[in-house]
C-alpha positions in Angstrom: 0.0 0.0 0.0 1.3 3.4 -1.0 0.6 6.2 1.5 1.2 9.8 0.7 2.3 12.9 2.6 0.7 16.3 1.9 2.4 19.7 2.1 1.2 23.3 1.9 3.2 25.1 -0.7 1.1 28.3 -0.7 3.5 30.4 1.3 6.5 29.6 -0.9 7.9 26.9 1.5 6.7 23.4 2.2 4.7 23.0 5.4 3.5 19.5 6.4 -0.3 19.1 6.5 -0.7 15.4 7.0 0.9 12.0 6.4 -0.2 8.5 5.7 -2.9 9.8 3.4 -5.0 7.2 1.6 -7.6 9.4 -0.1 -7.8 12.9 -1.7 -11.0 14.5 -2.8 -11.8 17.9 -4.2 -14.9 19.6 -2.9 -15.4 23.0 -4.5 -12.6 25.2 -3.1 -11.6 22.6 -0.5 -9.2 19.6 -0.6 -10.2 16.8 1.8 -7.4 14.4 2.9 -8.2 11.1 4.6 -5.5 9.2 6.5 -5.0 5.5 7.0 -6.7 5.8 10.4 -9.7 7.7 9.0 -8.8 11.1 10.2 -10.0 13.8 7.8 -8.4 17.2 7.2 -10.1 19.8 5.0 -7.8 22.5 3.5 -9.3 25.6 1.8 -7.1 25.9 -1.3 -6.0 24.4 -4.6 -4.5 21.0 -5.4 -1.2 21.9 -7.2 0.3 18.5 -8.0 0.7 14.9 -6.9 4.0 13.1 -7.3 3.2 9.4 -7.5 6.8 8.4 -7.5 7.6 10.1 -4.2 4.0 9.8 -2.8 3.8 13.6 -2.2 0.8 15.8 -2.5 1.2 19.6 -3.0 -1.6 21.9 -2.0 -1.6 25.7 -2.1 -3.7 26.6 0.9 -5.5 30.0 1.0 -4.0 32.3 3.6 
């Protein structure tokens, strides 16, 4: 199983949002991240990219 790590890149630097992510969904202007344990984090912002080789999700959160 491949689990991903999400970072906020909206401020110009990478800030950890969550790790062990199993699901990503887009809901309007929000990005919902669900972890292996079922914890959900909702970020207001835009999904920028997903690197499947490195299992990294980049999100530009609104400030």
